[in-house]
C-alpha positions in Angstrom: 10.2 -4.4 21.9 7.1 -2.2 22.6 3.5 -3.4 22.5 2.9 -1.9 19.0 6.1 -3.6 17.7 4.9 -7.0 19.2 1.5 -6.6 17.5 3.1 -5.7 14.2 5.5 -8.7 14.5 2.5 -11.0 15.1 0.7 -9.6 12.1 3.8 -10.0 9.9 4.3 -13.5 11.1 0.7 -14.4 10.2 1.1 -12.9 6.7 4.4 -14.6 6.1 3.2 -18.1 7.2 -0.1 -17.7 5.3 1.8 -16.8 2.2 3.9 -19.9 2.4 0.9 -22.1 3.1 -1.1 -20.5 0.3 1.7 -21.2 -2.2 2.3 -24.7 -0.9 -1.3 -25.9 -0.3 -3.5 -23.4 -2.1 -5.8 -20.8 -0.7 -8.9 -23.1 -0.7 -7.2 -26.0 1.2 -5.4 -23.8 3.8 -7.5 -23.2 6.9 -7.2 -20.4 9.4 -6.2 -23.1 11.9 -3.2 -24.0 9.7 -2.1 -20.4 9.6 -2.3 -19.7 13.3 -0.5 -23.0 14.1 2.3 -22.2 11.7 2.6 -18.6 13.1 2.5 -19.9 16.7 -0.3 -17.5 17.8 -3.8 -18.0 19.2 -6.8 -18.1 16.8 -8.2 -15.0 18.5 -5.0 -13.1 17.6 -5.8 -13.8 13.9 -9.1 -12.0 14.2 -7.5 -8.9 15.7 -5.9 -8.3 12.3 -8.1 -10.0 9.7 -11.8 -10.5 9.2 -11.3 -13.9 7.5 -9.0 -15.9 5.3 -9.9 -13.8 2.3 -9.1 -10.5 4.0 -5.7 -12.0 4.9 -5.3 -13.0 1.2 -6.2 -9.4 0.1 -3.5 -8.0 2.5 -0.9 -10.5 1.2 -1.7 -9.5 -2.4 -1.5 -5.9 -1.5 1.9 -6.4 0.3 3.4 -8.5 -2.5 2.1 -6.2 -5.3 3.6 -3.2 -3.5 6.9 -5.1 -3.2 7.0 -5.9 -6.9 6.3 -2.2 -7.9 8.8 -0.9 -5.4 11.5 -3.2 -6.8 10.8 -2.1 -10.3 11.0 1.6 -9.3 14.3 1.0 -7.5 15.7 -0.7 -10.6 14.5 2.2 -12.8 16.2 4.7 -10.5 19.5 2.7 -10.7 19.3 2.4 -14.5 18.6 6.2 -14.9 21.7 7.0 -13.0 23.9 5.1 -15.5 22.2 5.8 -18.8 20.2 8.6 -20.4 16.7 7.4 -21.4 13.7 9.2 -22.8 10.3 8.9 -21.2 9.1 6.0 -23.3 12.3 4.0 -22.7 12.0 4.6 -19.0 8.4 3.5 -18.8 9.2 0.4 -20.9 12.1 -0.4 -18.6 9.8 -0.1 -15.6 7.1 -2.3 -17.2 9.6 -4.9 -18.2 11.0 -5.1 -14.7 7.5 -5.9 -13.4 6.9 -8.5 -16.1 10.3 -10.2 -15.7 9.9 -10.4 -11.9 6.4 -11.9 -12.3 7.6 -14.4 -15.0 10.4 -15.5 -12.6 8.0 -15.9 -9.7 5.2 -18.0 -11.2 3.7 -18.9 -7.7 3.6 -15.2 -6.8 1.9 -14.4 -10.1 -0.7 -17.1 -9.3 -1.3 -15.7 -5.9 -1.5 -12.1 -7.0 -3.8 -13.3 -9.8 -4.8 -10.2 -11.8 -4.6 -7.8 -8.9 -1.2 -6.2 -9.3 -2.9 -2.8 -9.3 -4.3 -3.5 -5.8 -1.8 -1.2 -4.2 -3.6 1.8 -5.8 -6.4 1.5 -3.2 -3.9 2.3 -0.6 -2.0 4.8 -2.8 -5.1 6.8 -3.6 -6.4 6.7 0.0 -3.1 8.4 1.1 -2.6 5.9 3.9 0.9 4.9 2.7 3.0 8.1 2.2 6.2 6.0 1.6 4.6 4.2 -1.3 3.2 7.5 -2.7 6.7 9.0 -2.6 8.1 5.9 -4.4 5.4 6.1 -7.0 6.3 9.8 -7.6 9.2 8.6 -9.6 6.9 7.1 -12.2 4.1 9.6 -12.0 6.6 12.5 -12.5 7.9 10.6 -15.5 4.4 10.5 -17.0 3.8 14.1 -16.1 6.8 15.0 -18.3 4.5 13.9 -21.2 2.0 16.6 -20.3 -0.3 14.5 -18.2 -1.7 16.0 -15.0 -0.8 14.3 -11.7 -4.3 12.6 -11.5 -4.0 11.5 -15.2 -0.6 10.0 -14.4 -2.1 7.9 -11.5 -4.8 6.8 -13.9 -2.3 5.7 -16.6 -0.2 3.9 -14.0 -3.2 2.2 -12.6 -4.3 1.0 -16.0 -0.8 -0.2 -17.0 -0.2 -2.1 -13.8 -3.7 -3.7 -14.1 -3.0 -4.7 -17.7 0.4 -6.1 -16.8 -1.0 -8.0 -13.9 -3.7 -9.5 -16.1 -1.3 -10.4 -18.9 1.2 -11.9 -16.5 -1.4 -14.1 -14.9 -2.8 -15.4 -18.2 0.6 -15.8 -19.9 2.7 -17.1 -17.0 0.2 -19.1 -14.9 -2.2 -20.3 -17.6 0.2 -20.3 -20.5 -2.5 -18.9 -22.7 -3.8 -17.3 -24.9 -0.3 -16.0 -25.6 3.2 -16.4 -24.3 4.7 -13.6 -22.3 7.4 -13.1 -24.9 4.7 -12.5 -27.5 3.0 -10.0 -25.2 6.0 -7.9 -24.3 6.6 -6.3 -27.7 2.9 -5.4 -27.9 3.0 -3.8 -24.5 6.1 -1.8 -25.7 4.2 -0.7 -28.7 1.2 0.5 -26.6 3.6 2.5 -24.4 5.2 4.1 -27.5 1.8 5.0 -28.8 1.1 6.7 -25.6 4.5 8.3 -25.4 6.6 9.2 -28.4 10.0 10.3 -27.2 9.1 12.9 -24.6 5.7 14.0 -25.8 2.2 12.6 -25.7 0.9 11.4 -29.1 
């Protein structure tokens, strides 16, 4: 294992251990000392990768948000290979996969809070070309409705932000509406944006 691999391994270990502690104890109760002890690294190592505990939290949120979106895209690709779907159906399927995953992972929803769209900071900066290639599946889908590439990113950003917020309030807080009440309304909004294969 090279030097850069060892550094990455330490950073990943810190993120993984912090994620477990944040879920178990909460962000406010968890100290940096707890994280470095669990990860088995020196405290100085922590500051090589993170400014403070909240910078670490931001990176966890980014990583987990990206994972949720990647999973939804993979499931959409698989579904498209087995059944013909119009643009609205595909976007609804993609949206539902995110909602269902968040509903099945209440602790993750609480940690991500309302920041599911956090990965767009990285996406728009161009730092993560692999994520951008994955997102192309969805942005190309939106471009089929006549949107430009930039408009597609904007729509995707707005929808993931809306979904993240709705998931947090409905799943974590249980108010003001249940997630099962929100899903049909989200579907309706998508259908208003996209009717069959055309923009309304």
